[in-house]
Backbone as CSV, one residue per row, in Angstrom:
resi,resn,N_x,N_y,N_z,CA_x,CA_y,CA_z,C_x,C_y,C_z
1,MET,3.165,14.229,-10.573,3.308,13.109,-9.668,4.275,13.483,-8.541
2,LYS,3.891,13.133,-7.316,4.674,13.500,-6.134,5.176,12.225,-5.461
3,LEU,6.473,12.148,-5.208,7.072,10.949,-4.621,7.032,10.994,-3.103
4,ALA,6.744,9.843,-2.512,6.773,9.684,-1.063,7.412,8.342,-0.737
5,ALA,7.722,8.135,0.531,8.338,6.896,0.995,7.369,6.135,1.879
6,ALA,7.706,4.881,2.162,6.887,4.046,3.036,7.790,3.199,3.927
7,PRO,7.464,3.073,5.216,8.317,2.305,6.129,8.501,0.838,5.740
8,ILE,7.566,0.250,4.987,7.726,-1.148,4.598,8.955,-1.345,3.715
9,SER,9.423,-0.295,3.054,10.662,-0.405,2.280,11.869,-0.626,3.179
10,TRP,11.700,-0.394,4.465,12.729,-0.689,5.475,12.356,-1.942,6.278
11,GLY,11.352,-2.682,5.831,10.955,-3.908,6.505,10.019,-3.729,7.678
12,VAL,9.469,-2.516,7.861,8.569,-2.251,8.980,7.158,-2.672,8.589
13,CYS,6.594,-3.649,9.301,5.311,-4.248,8.899,4.529,-4.682,10.129
14,GLU,3.196,-4.669,9.987,2.312,-5.025,11.093,2.129,-6.527,11.274
15,VAL,2.533,-7.337,10.304,2.297,-8.782,10.367,3.182,-9.405,11.448
16,PRO,2.622,-10.197,12.361,3.439,-10.825,13.407,4.557,-11.676,12.812
17,ASN,5.724,-11.618,13.451,6.887,-12.421,13.050,7.367,-12.095,11.637
18,TRP,7.097,-10.880,11.173,7.503,-10.491,9.823,9.014,-10.453,9.689
19,GLY,9.689,-9.975,10.721,11.137,-9.864,10.666,11.631,-8.783,11.600
20,PHE,12.911,-8.481,11.514,13.509,-7.463,12.357,12.911,-6.100,12.018
21,GLN,12.516,-5.363,13.058,11.871,-4.067,12.866,12.829,-2.936,13.228
22,LEU,13.204,-2.157,12.243,14.077,-1.020,12.482,13.341,0.062,13.274
23,PRO,14.040,0.803,14.110,13.388,1.879,14.876,12.974,3.029,13.976
24,ARG,11.934,3.705,14.395,11.402,4.797,13.575,12.414,5.911,13.370
25,GLU,13.275,6.160,14.364,14.269,7.218,14.206,15.174,6.940,13.013
26,ARG,15.574,5.682,12.855,16.456,5.307,11.737,15.730,5.481,10.410
27,VAL,14.490,5.009,10.356,13.763,5.034,9.088,13.511,6.473,8.633
28,LEU,13.001,7.313,9.533,12.692,8.682,9.135,13.954,9.470,8.812
29,ALA,15.042,9.199,9.523,16.301,9.873,9.194,16.776,9.475,7.806
30,ASP,16.631,8.189,7.454,17.001,7.740,6.111,16.154,8.431,5.049
31,VAL,14.841,8.493,5.281,13.946,9.128,4.307,14.378,10.566,4.052
32,ALA,14.624,11.297,5.134,15.024,12.697,4.984,16.370,12.807,4.275
33,ARG,17.290,11.897,4.584,18.625,11.948,3.980,18.556,11.709,2.476
34,LEU,17.545,10.957,2.022,17.400,10.679,0.598,16.696,11.800,-0.161
35,GLY,16.349,12.856,0.531,15.718,13.991,-0.134,14.226,13.831,-0.331
36,LEU,13.631,12.807,0.274,12.187,12.632,0.218,11.580,13.355,1.413
37,ARG,10.493,14.041,1.197,9.918,14.857,2.263,8.541,14.384,2.699
38,ASP,8.060,13.309,2.111,6.709,12.838,2.400,6.738,11.338,2.643
39,ILE,5.832,10.857,3.528,5.896,9.474,3.965,4.513,8.992,4.382
40,GLU,4.277,7.696,4.203,3.099,7.085,4.815,3.411,6.735,6.264
41,THR,2.372,6.499,7.044,2.554,6.392,8.494,3.241,5.111,8.944
42,GLY,3.178,4.053,8.134,3.641,2.769,8.626,2.582,2.117,9.500
43,PRO,2.865,0.928,10.050,1.863,0.182,10.813,1.601,0.790,12.184
44,PRO,0.515,0.366,12.847,0.260,0.835,14.219,1.474,0.582,15.109
45,GLY,1.830,1.590,15.895,2.969,1.471,16.791,4.272,1.988,16.221
46,PHE,4.310,2.210,14.903,5.551,2.721,14.325,5.785,4.168,14.753
47,LEU,4.780,5.008,14.583,4.850,6.372,15.085,4.279,6.405,16.503
48,PRO,4.621,7.416,17.290,4.048,7.522,18.638,2.525,7.458,18.606
49,ASP,1.935,6.861,19.644,0.486,6.674,19.673,-0.274,7.995,19.792
50,ASP,0.275,8.939,20.539,-0.377,10.233,20.689,-0.239,11.033,19.393
51,ASP,-1.349,11.542,18.899,-1.326,12.226,17.599,-0.391,13.422,17.590
52,ALA,-0.436,14.226,18.638,0.406,15.422,18.668,1.882,15.041,18.699
53,ASN,2.219,14.022,19.496,3.614,13.579,19.553,4.059,12.984,18.226
54,ALA,3.164,12.237,17.585,3.505,11.627,16.294,3.763,12.706,15.251
55,ARG,2.895,13.710,15.214,3.089,14.764,14.217,4.365,15.554,14.500
56,ALA,4.642,15.805,15.774,5.864,16.521,16.119,7.097,15.705,15.752
57,PHE,7.005,14.388,15.918,8.138,13.526,15.572,8.411,13.572,14.077
58,VAL,7.357,13.459,13.281,7.524,13.518,11.828,8.018,14.893,11.407
59,ASP,7.400,15.932,11.955,7.824,17.299,11.630,9.286,17.520,11.978
60,GLY,9.731,16.919,13.082,11.101,17.092,13.527,12.133,16.549,12.565
61,HIS,11.704,15.647,11.691,12.595,15.118,10.657,12.399,15.835,9.320
62,GLY,11.604,16.906,9.333,11.357,17.641,8.101,10.458,16.898,7.133
63,LEU,9.603,16.011,7.663,8.757,15.174,6.811,7.282,15.517,7.009
64,HIS,6.468,14.964,6.114,5.024,15.212,6.113,4.312,13.905,5.825
65,VAL,3.309,13.562,6.618,2.504,12.355,6.397,1.508,12.600,5.271
66,VAL,1.426,11.648,4.331,0.486,11.800,3.222,-0.664,10.802,3.267
67,ALA,-0.443,9.639,3.892,-1.461,8.598,3.830,-1.157,7.533,4.866
68,ALA,-2.122,6.636,5.048,-1.921,5.485,5.919,-2.696,4.301,5.369
69,PHE,-2.164,3.116,5.606,-2.763,1.850,5.185,-3.710,1.380,6.289
70,VAL,-4.961,1.150,5.921,-5.999,0.774,6.875,-6.675,-0.501,6.382
71,THR,-6.792,-1.494,7.237,-7.494,-2.723,6.863,-8.847,-2.770,7.562
72,ALA,-9.822,-3.357,6.881,-11.148,-3.506,7.466,-11.854,-4.683,6.807
73,VAL,-12.602,-5.434,7.590,-13.425,-6.538,7.088,-14.806,-5.962,6.789
74,LEU,-15.118,-5.823,5.513,-16.315,-5.102,5.104,-17.374,-5.978,4.456
75,HIS,-17.096,-7.261,4.291,-18.036,-8.142,3.599,-18.856,-9.011,4.559
76,ARG,-18.654,-8.820,5.851,-19.373,-9.616,6.848,-20.207,-8.693,7.716
77,GLY,-21.536,-8.812,7.541,-22.453,-7.881,8.182,-22.351,-7.845,9.687
78,GLU,-22.073,-8.989,10.311,-22.040,-9.037,11.773,-20.856,-8.251,12.355
79,ARG,-19.868,-7.942,11.525,-18.695,-7.208,11.988,-18.668,-5.758,11.532
80,LEU,-19.593,-5.390,10.652,-19.446,-4.144,9.917,-19.386,-2.922,10.818
81,GLU,-20.298,-2.793,11.773,-20.334,-1.562,12.571,-19.048,-1.388,13.372
82,ASP,-18.539,-2.473,13.933,-17.275,-2.381,14.667,-16.129,-2.013,13.731
83,GLU,-16.126,-2.576,12.529,-15.072,-2.269,11.566,-15.135,-0.810,11.122
84,LEU,-16.333,-0.311,10.893,-16.470,1.088,10.484,-16.057,2.031,11.608
85,ALA,-16.353,1.660,12.837,-15.910,2.479,13.963,-14.386,2.532,14.024
86,ALA,-13.736,1.393,13.749,-12.271,1.369,13.726,-11.732,2.220,12.579
87,VAL,-12.381,2.155,11.419,-11.981,3.002,10.291,-12.093,4.468,10.666
88,ASP,-13.164,4.838,11.358,-13.363,6.227,11.764,-12.226,6.687,12.675
89,ARG,-11.822,5.850,13.619,-10.721,6.218,14.520,-9.419,6.407,13.743
90,GLN,-9.182,5.519,12.787,-7.949,5.628,12.014,-7.991,6.822,11.058
91,ALA,-9.155,7.108,10.520,-9.281,8.290,9.663,-9.008,9.562,10.458
92,ALA,-9.504,9.605,11.684,-9.248,10.771,12.528,-7.754,10.942,12.774
93,ARG,-7.051,9.834,12.954,-5.604,9.928,13.188,-4.876,10.406,11.937
94,ILE,-5.246,9.870,10.777,-4.604,10.310,9.534,-4.773,11.808,9.370
95,ALA,-5.994,12.288,9.601,-6.249,13.718,9.461,-5.440,14.523,10.473
96,ALA,-5.349,14.023,11.700,-4.599,14.736,12.733,-3.117,14.825,12.390
97,LEU,-2.615,13.840,11.653,-1.205,13.845,11.257,-0.959,14.651,9.979
98,GLY,-2.034,15.194,9.401,-1.883,16.009,8.201,-1.985,15.231,6.913
99,GLY,-2.461,13.981,6.985,-2.549,13.144,5.800,-3.723,13.487,4.910
100,GLU,-3.725,12.871,3.742,-4.733,13.164,2.726,-5.506,11.937,2.265
101,VAL,-4.903,10.744,2.383,-5.480,9.549,1.768,-5.563,8.415,2.779
102,LEU,-6.737,7.783,2.845,-6.934,6.549,3.593,-6.821,5.407,2.594
103,VAL,-5.742,4.658,2.682,-5.488,3.559,1.760,-6.134,2.305,2.357
104,LEU,-7.201,1.841,1.738,-8.061,0.809,2.312,-7.793,-0.557,1.708
105,ALA,-7.507,-1.532,2.567,-7.426,-2.927,2.141,-8.610,-3.679,2.736
106,CYS,-9.321,-4.417,1.901,-10.495,-5.164,2.346,-10.043,-6.525,2.873
107,ALA,-9.876,-6.599,4.174,-9.285,-7.773,4.808,-10.244,-8.963,4.780
108,THR,-9.661,-10.155,4.903,-10.452,-11.385,4.944,-10.992,-11.667,6.334
109,GLY,-10.347,-11.127,7.358,-10.676,-11.465,8.733,-9.727,-12.477,9.319
110,ARG,-8.793,-12.968,8.499,-7.785,-13.901,8.981,-6.458,-13.166,9.134
111,GLU,-5.573,-13.718,9.954,-4.278,-13.091,10.193,-3.341,-13.344,9.021
112,GLY,-2.559,-12.324,8.670,-1.577,-12.498,7.608,-2.195,-12.410,6.230
113,TYR,-1.369,-12.718,5.210,-1.780,-12.531,3.821,-1.569,-13.784,2.976
114,ASP,-1.598,-14.947,3.601,-1.322,-16.161,2.842,-2.565,-16.830,2.265
115,ALA,-3.671,-16.779,2.995,-4.857,-17.524,2.568,-5.645,-16.748,1.520
116,PRO,-6.037,-17.389,0.428,-6.862,-16.712,-0.578,-8.291,-16.528,-0.088
117,ALA,-9.029,-15.663,-0.730,-10.419,-15.408,-0.348,-11.254,-15.200,-1.594
118,GLU,-12.358,-15.885,-1.692,-13.310,-15.710,-2.794,-14.659,-15.347,-2.190
119,LEU,-15.210,-14.200,-2.542,-16.470,-13.764,-1.979,-17.654,-14.412,-2.688
120,THR,-18.703,-14.672,-1.917,-19.970,-15.099,-2.493,-20.690,-13.870,-3.059
121,GLY,-21.767,-14.107,-3.774,-22.538,-12.999,-4.315,-23.044,-12.066,-3.234
122,GLU,-23.543,-12.622,-2.135,-24.041,-11.789,-1.050,-22.912,-11.019,-0.386
123,GLU,-21.741,-11.636,-0.261,-20.607,-10.922,0.327,-20.155,-9.771,-0.561
124,TRP,-20.188,-9.976,-1.878,-19.880,-8.867,-2.782,-20.890,-7.731,-2.593
125,SER,-22.153,-8.082,-2.441,-23.175,-7.058,-2.233,-22.942,-6.304,-0.932
126,ALA,-22.577,-7.053,0.129,-22.304,-6.413,1.415,-21.108,-5.467,1.302
127,LEU,-20.082,-5.906,0.603,-18.913,-5.049,0.401,-19.291,-3.792,-0.379
128,GLY,-20.097,-3.980,-1.428,-20.536,-2.840,-2.228,-21.325,-1.826,-1.421
129,ARG,-22.113,-2.301,-0.453,-22.867,-1.386,0.405,-21.964,-0.695,1.425
130,ALA,-20.909,-1.372,1.833,-20.036,-0.829,2.875,-19.083,0.232,2.344
131,LEU,-18.626,0.087,1.107,-17.604,0.997,0.592,-18.049,2.464,0.591
132,PRO,-19.274,2.797,0.180,-19.685,4.206,0.267,-19.678,4.732,1.696
133,ARG,-19.932,3.858,2.661,-19.899,4.292,4.051,-18.470,4.621,4.478
134,VAL,-17.515,3.823,4.027,-16.113,4.129,4.308,-15.729,5.455,3.675
135,MET,-16.159,5.665,2.439,-15.836,6.915,1.747,-16.450,8.112,2.478
136,ALA,-17.658,7.944,3.009,-18.301,9.037,3.742,-17.560,9.327,5.044
137,ILE,-17.121,8.272,5.721,-16.340,8.460,6.950,-15.061,9.233,6.640
138,ALA,-14.348,8.805,5.605,-13.100,9.477,5.241,-13.364,10.931,4.869
139,ALA,-14.392,11.165,4.074,-14.705,12.535,3.659,-15.013,13.420,4.857
140,GLY,-15.628,12.846,5.874,-15.912,13.602,7.083,-14.669,14.087,7.794
141,HIS,-13.547,13.448,7.519,-12.264,13.867,8.087,-11.391,14.575,7.053
142,GLY,-11.974,14.894,5.897,-11.221,15.602,4.863,-10.277,14.715,4.074
143,LEU,-10.562,13.406,4.031,-9.674,12.458,3.374,-10.321,11.845,2.135
144,ARG,-9.485,11.372,1.223,-9.926,10.524,0.118,-9.644,9.070,0.454
145,VAL,-10.439,8.181,-0.107,-10.215,6.733,0.025,-9.586,6.222,-1.258
146,ALA,-8.624,5.310,-1.111,-8.045,4.608,-2.260,-8.012,3.125,-1.918
147,LEU,-8.795,2.329,-2.636,-8.900,0.897,-2.366,-7.683,0.170,-2.907
148,HIS,-7.039,-0.597,-2.043,-5.737,-1.203,-2.321,-5.889,-2.702,-2.611
149,PRO,-5.764,-3.133,-3.877,-5.655,-4.578,-4.127,-4.407,-5.110,-3.433
150,HIS,-4.542,-6.262,-2.780,-3.432,-6.763,-1.961,-3.537,-8.277,-1.885
151,VAL,-2.415,-8.946,-2.015,-2.377,-10.396,-1.849,-2.961,-10.765,-0.486
152,GLY,-3.809,-11.801,-0.455,-4.363,-12.268,0.797,-5.514,-11.453,1.327
153,THR,-6.058,-10.532,0.505,-7.281,-9.820,0.864,-8.373,-10.241,-0.112
154,VAL,-9.564,-9.684,0.060,-10.652,-10.095,-0.822,-10.551,-9.434,-2.195
155,ILE,-9.686,-8.429,-2.327,-9.421,-7.821,-3.630,-7.974,-8.144,-3.991
156,GLU,-7.778,-9.321,-4.549,-6.439,-9.772,-4.912,-6.299,-10.006,-6.408
157,ARG,-7.179,-10.802,-6.975,-7.059,-11.230,-8.359,-7.601,-10.186,-9.323
158,ALA,-7.219,-10.335,-10.581,-7.641,-9.386,-11.619,-9.162,-9.302,-11.709
159,ALA,-9.845,-10.452,-11.576,-11.304,-10.448,-11.679,-11.936,-9.635,-10.554
160,ALA,-11.348,-9.683,-9.364,-11.882,-8.905,-8.243,-11.680,-7.415,-8.481
161,ILE,-10.530,-7.039,-9.037,-10.292,-5.626,-9.349,-11.287,-5.154,-10.404
162,GLU,-11.524,-5.981,-11.422,-12.488,-5.619,-12.458,-13.884,-5.465,-11.873
163,HIS,-14.236,-6.319,-10.927,-15.547,-6.211,-10.277,-15.664,-4.859,-9.570
164,VAL,-14.626,-4.471,-8.848,-14.635,-3.189,-8.143,-14.770,-2.034,-9.139
165,LEU,-14.028,-2.093,-10.229,-14.093,-1.025,-11.224,-15.466,-0.944,-11.877
166,ARG,-16.067,-2.086,-12.072,-17.349,-2.148,-12.785,-18.534,-1.825,-11.875
167,GLU,-18.496,-2.314,-10.640,-19.684,-2.285,-9.793,-19.650,-1.233,-8.692
168,THR,-18.545,-0.560,-8.504,-18.458,0.450,-7.452,-17.863,1.739,-8.017
169,GLU,-17.870,2.762,-7.196,-17.266,4.034,-7.571,-16.051,4.361,-6.716
170,VAL,-15.597,3.425,-5.908,-14.481,3.712,-5.016,-13.199,3.908,-5.828
171,PRO,-12.413,4.937,-5.548,-11.127,5.115,-6.233,-10.154,4.007,-5.839
172,LEU,-9.113,3.854,-6.647,-8.124,2.792,-6.430,-6.798,3.353,-5.941
173,CYS,-6.119,2.541,-5.157,-4.683,2.681,-4.979,-4.055,1.684,-5.947
174,LEU,-3.399,2.174,-6.959,-2.734,1.293,-7.917,-1.410,0.841,-7.301
175,ASP,-1.441,-0.326,-6.682,-0.206,-0.922,-6.177,0.313,-1.838,-7.272
176,THR,1.342,-1.374,-7.971,1.813,-2.079,-9.166,2.278,-3.492,-8.848
177,GLY,2.921,-3.679,-7.697,3.424,-4.995,-7.338,2.321,-5.969,-6.982
178,HIS,1.392,-5.537,-6.135,0.323,-6.440,-5.719,-0.625,-6.772,-6.871
179,VAL,-0.908,-5.786,-7.719,-1.730,-6.080,-8.898,-1.047,-7.144,-9.756
180,PHE,0.256,-6.998,-9.976,1.010,-7.952,-10.788,1.026,-9.332,-10.145
181,VAL,1.278,-9.408,-8.850,1.306,-10.709,-8.169,-0.065,-11.380,-8.245
182,GLY,-1.131,-10.600,-8.176,-2.472,-11.164,-8.251,-2.897,-11.578,-9.645
183,GLY,-2.049,-11.349,-10.634,-2.371,-11.743,-11.999,-2.961,-10.641,-12.845
184,GLY,-3.016,-9.427,-12.309,-3.524,-8.298,-13.069,-2.418,-7.593,-13.831
185,ASP,-2.822,-6.575,-14.580,-1.897,-5.823,-15.423,-1.904,-4.362,-14.982
186,PRO,-0.914,-3.935,-14.212,-0.918,-2.541,-13.752,-0.822,-1.529,-14.887
187,VAL,-0.198,-1.908,-15.989,-0.108,-0.991,-17.126,-1.499,-0.746,-17.694
188,ARG,-2.279,-1.796,-17.872,-3.624,-1.646,-18.435,-4.509,-0.806,-17.521
189,ILE,-4.396,-1.003,-16.212,-5.198,-0.196,-15.296,-4.808,1.273,-15.412
190,ALA,-3.516,1.537,-15.467,-3.061,2.925,-15.586,-3.522,3.556,-16.892
191,ARG,-3.556,2.765,-17.969,-3.973,3.294,-19.271,-5.484,3.436,-19.392
192,ASP,-6.220,2.424,-18.888,-7.656,2.373,-19.136,-8.500,3.041,-18.056
193,HIS,-7.950,3.181,-16.860,-8.761,3.709,-15.756,-8.036,4.806,-14.976
194,PRO,-7.393,5.751,-15.654,-6.629,6.765,-14.903,-7.499,7.605,-13.979
195,ALA,-8.761,7.814,-14.348,-9.626,8.646,-13.520,-9.984,7.967,-12.200
196,ARG,-9.815,6.656,-12.123,-10.130,5.932,-10.890,-8.937,5.847,-9.942
197,ILE,-7.775,6.285,-10.386,-6.566,6.132,-9.567,-6.396,7.367,-8.685
198,ALA,-6.494,7.143,-7.361,-6.364,8.238,-6.403,-5.033,8.213,-5.664
199,HIS,-4.299,7.114,-5.779,-3.051,6.954,-5.033,-2.290,5.836,-5.725
200,VAL,-0.964,5.871,-5.651,-0.144,4.846,-6.306,0.911,4.350,-5.332
201,HIS,1.055,3.031,-5.266,2.185,2.399,-4.596,3.061,1.789,-5.676
202,LEU,4.293,2.264,-5.763,5.204,1.799,-6.796,6.116,0.713,-6.255
203,LYS,5.992,-0.470,-6.806,6.916,-1.554,-6.507,6.992,-2.458,-7.717
204,ASP,8.147,-3.049,-7.941,8.319,-4.013,-9.011,8.247,-5.412,-8.405
205,ALA,8.143,-6.439,-9.247,7.989,-7.790,-8.725,8.627,-8.798,-9.662
206,ASP,9.103,-9.882,-9.076,9.702,-10.991,-9.808,8.606,-11.915,-10.320
207,ALA,8.600,-12.208,-11.613,7.502,-12.968,-12.225,7.415,-14.390,-11.686
208,ALA,8.546,-15.064,-11.506,8.514,-16.449,-11.049,7.975,-16.549,-9.627
209,LEU,8.451,-15.683,-8.749,7.952,-15.710,-7.378,6.492,-15.253,-7.313
210,ALA,6.125,-14.298,-8.173,4.735,-13.860,-8.214,3.811,-15.012,-8.591
211,ALA,4.198,-15.793,-9.581,3.382,-16.942,-9.982,3.287,-17.961,-8.861
212,ALA,4.380,-18.166,-8.134,4.370,-19.134,-7.032,3.430,-18.694,-5.922
213,VAL,3.392,-17.386,-5.640,2.463,-16.875,-4.635,1.031,-16.974,-5.138
214,ARG,0.803,-16.577,-6.383,-0.545,-16.591,-6.961,-1.139,-17.997,-6.946
215,GLU,-0.296,-18.982,-7.204,-0.749,-20.380,-7.234,-0.658,-21.053,-5.874
216,ARG,-0.269,-20.286,-4.853,-0.151,-20.765,-3.480,0.823,-21.932,-3.374
217,ARG,1.916,-21.842,-4.144,2.998,-22.822,-4.025,4.041,-22.393,-3.015
218,ILE,3.972,-21.126,-2.598,4.898,-20.595,-1.606,4.149,-19.553,-0.788
219,PRO,4.329,-19.527,0.529,3.649,-18.509,1.338,4.119,-17.107,0.965
220,TYR,3.206,-16.165,1.086,3.505,-14.782,0.713,4.715,-14.251,1.473
221,ALA,4.724,-14.402,2.793,5.823,-13.844,3.586,7.162,-14.458,3.193
222,GLN,7.154,-15.754,2.895,8.394,-16.402,2.474,8.861,-15.849,1.135
223,ALA,7.914,-15.610,0.234,8.275,-15.043,-1.072,8.868,-13.648,-0.915
224,VAL,8.308,-12.849,-0.008,8.860,-11.521,0.232,10.305,-11.633,0.699
225,LYS,10.570,-12.566,1.609,11.941,-12.740,2.108,12.892,-13.192,1.003
226,ARG,12.350,-13.862,0.001,13.182,-14.330,-1.109,13.307,-13.303,-2.233
227,GLY,12.702,-12.128,-2.058,12.855,-11.065,-3.047,11.715,-10.944,-4.019
228,LEU,10.487,-11.245,-3.576,9.310,-11.110,-4.442,9.236,-9.705,-5.039
229,PHE,9.406,-8.706,-4.195,9.338,-7.325,-4.660,10.744,-6.793,-4.885
230,ARG,10.879,-6.076,-5.997,12.188,-5.642,-6.466,12.233,-4.115,-6.574
231,PRO,13.427,-3.541,-6.613,13.511,-2.103,-6.910,12.886,-1.820,-8.274
232,LEU,12.405,-0.623,-8.445,11.757,-0.271,-9.705,12.711,-0.479,-10.877
233,GLY,12.198,-1.164,-11.895,12.996,-1.455,-13.078,13.761,-2.756,-13.005
234,ALA,13.780,-3.395,-11.828,14.538,-4.637,-11.666,13.654,-5.872,-11.693
235,GLY,12.343,-5.684,-11.911,11.417,-6.803,-11.946,10.690,-6.885,-13.273
236,ASP,9.492,-7.470,-13.238,8.768,-7.799,-14.463,7.421,-7.091,-14.589
237,ALA,7.154,-6.103,-13.743,5.832,-5.464,-13.730,5.711,-4.282,-14.689
238,ARG,6.736,-4.040,-15.532,6.690,-3.006,-16.576,6.415,-1.626,-15.983
239,ILE,7.207,-1.285,-14.980,6.978,-0.050,-14.243,7.187,1.178,-15.128
240,ALA,8.150,1.117,-16.037,8.359,2.269,-16.918,7.093,2.562,-17.719
241,GLU,6.391,1.521,-18.172,5.148,1.729,-18.920,4.040,2.262,-18.025
242,VAL,3.993,1.803,-16.777,3.017,2.349,-15.830,3.245,3.849,-15.654
243,LEU,4.488,4.220,-15.418,4.806,5.630,-15.214,4.505,6.451,-16.468
244,ALA,4.756,5.869,-17.636,4.442,6.584,-18.881,2.941,6.817,-19.007
245,ALA,2.142,5.803,-18.645,0.689,5.948,-18.724,0.190,6.983,-17.721
246,LEU,0.742,6.983,-16.524,0.344,7.970,-15.525,0.742,9.371,-15.968
247,ARG,1.917,9.478,-16.576,2.361,10.778,-17.072,1.435,11.277,-18.172
248,GLU,1.064,10.398,-19.075,0.170,10.780,-20.169,-1.193,11.218,-19.643
249,ALA,-1.628,10.566,-18.570,-2.928,10.909,-17.978,-2.847,12.126,-17.059
250,ARG,-1.646,12.686,-16.915,-1.424,13.840,-16.051,-1.815,13.536,-14.598
251,TYR,-1.477,12.343,-14.162,-1.709,11.981,-12.766,-0.890,12.897,-11.865
252,GLY,-1.550,13.523,-10.903,-0.873,14.479,-10.045,-0.868,14.108,-8.581
253,GLY,-1.261,12.851,-8.271,-1.311,12.425,-6.874,0.016,11.891,-6.382
254,TRP,-0.056,11.184,-5.262,1.141,10.620,-4.647,1.538,9.318,-5.311
255,ALA,2.831,9.146,-5.499,3.412,7.877,-5.935,4.389,7.469,-4.838
256,VAL,4.035,6.423,-4.110,4.792,6.027,-2.926,5.765,4.917,-3.288
257,LEU,7.037,5.141,-3.023,8.051,4.104,-3.224,7.877,3.081,-2.118
258,GLU,7.391,1.904,-2.482,6.984,0.934,-1.466,7.404,-0.468,-1.894
259,GLN,8.635,-0.817,-1.590,9.146,-2.144,-1.892,9.092,-2.978,-0.619
260,ASP,8.072,-3.826,-0.497,7.927,-4.638,0.703,9.127,-5.565,0.868
261,ILE,9.783,-5.480,2.021,10.890,-6.380,2.328,10.718,-6.886,3.748
262,ALA,11.483,-7.913,4.092,11.544,-8.430,5.459,13.009,-8.646,5.804
263,LEU,13.406,-8.160,6.964,14.794,-8.265,7.416,14.924,-9.381,8.443
264,ASP,15.955,-10.191,8.308,16.222,-11.242,9.294,16.947,-10.706,10.515
265,ALA,17.676,-9.613,10.347,18.515,-9.071,11.404,18.802,-7.615,11.079
266,PRO,19.435,-6.880,11.995,19.818,-5.505,11.658,20.619,-5.470,10.375
267,PRO,20.310,-4.557,9.466,20.993,-4.542,8.168,22.448,-4.121,8.298
268,THR,23.243,-4.644,7.402,24.634,-4.249,7.285,24.775,-3.315,6.089
269,GLU,25.960,-2.829,5.865,26.187,-1.969,4.703,25.843,-2.706,3.414
270,GLY,26.059,-4.009,3.394,25.826,-4.778,2.178,24.366,-5.003,1.847
271,ASN,23.484,-4.971,2.861,22.059,-5.187,2.570,21.199,-4.059,3.131
272,ASP,21.759,-2.863,3.195,21.024,-1.701,3.696,19.837,-1.415,2.780
273,PRO,18.604,-1.359,3.321,17.432,-1.084,2.475,17.538,0.220,1.696
274,VAL,18.319,1.164,2.206,18.452,2.454,1.527,18.914,2.275,0.088
275,ARG,19.733,1.274,-0.177,20.248,1.076,-1.539,19.114,0.871,-2.535
276,ASP,18.154,0.026,-2.180,17.039,-0.212,-3.091,16.126,1.002,-3.196
277,VAL,15.934,1.728,-2.090,15.091,2.919,-2.149,15.711,3.957,-3.078
278,ILE,17.026,4.128,-3.005,17.707,5.056,-3.904,17.505,4.634,-5.357
279,ARG,17.658,3.342,-5.613,17.492,2.849,-6.983,16.078,3.121,-7.488
280,SER,15.083,2.860,-6.643,13.702,3.107,-7.048,13.421,4.591,-7.203
281,ARG,13.946,5.402,-6.282,13.766,6.852,-6.392,14.309,7.367,-7.717
282,ASP,15.502,6.952,-8.041,16.132,7.444,-9.270,15.395,6.963,-10.519
283,PHE,14.897,5.731,-10.476,14.125,5.194,-11.616,12.835,6.002,-11.783
284,ALA,12.135,6.247,-10.676,10.882,6.990,-10.755,11.106,8.405,-11.273
285,LEU,12.147,9.050,-10.796,12.421,10.419,-11.241,12.789,10.459,-12.729
286,ALA,13.460,9.412,-13.193,13.864,9.380,-14.598,12.693,9.097,-15.531
287,HIS,11.638,8.442,-15.030,10.538,8.018,-15.913,9.225,8.738,-15.647
288,ALA,9.170,9.522,-14.576,7.889,10.172,-14.226,7.589,11.329,-15.182
């Protein structure tokens, strides 16, 4: 298992009005200072738009891009060709930056991650037809696809994840926090479906806040600000058991330390995101 970092652990996010956005120079310098050498790209605009400049910027910090998070609306036929064209452009960028994995979230088509989505039978069929096309696009750029269950997307709840495992061949990004918030069991997925796991996002989560989000008693973004996601070992998602299952399965892919946070203002020494990243790094190294 190979550890990497993600800018969202510093509060860098594509969602409008998410919170204070730290500059990329600060984030990449922190990653390098923590001894991590690999990173996901972060949202559009985080790295320079020009591929060569972006790669030089990352290289200049002694880092290497491993993956990027890509959203696409794949269950609506009238949008599919435009969405696939956008996926192709993003896959080309990931490859140009030296990445290996296209982390795919099946978006609802609405802004943000608060509204739930339930697909009809025909929409599930449309999604099933679209996923192999995404995989072919990624393969054309030398990339693997990892489908990311995520709150507020069409693959959120445990039943939706089971549908994907049963009815498709697309590999998964096991995001331990999002699976847990959606009501799934990341330990069971790691134990029962290790061959389907192509990428891992490691985050812990608070059970009470997770239930409030799952039941739509609190907006997702508000829950994040209140500490929905926790450093590894500080929440209820049984991360040590996930890591044990991955170790037993000899998982050799990327495990990205990704604790989604939102900052209200520039961090102080008392709430520096680096503290939680260090805690998660040390937990992962001790249990991997």
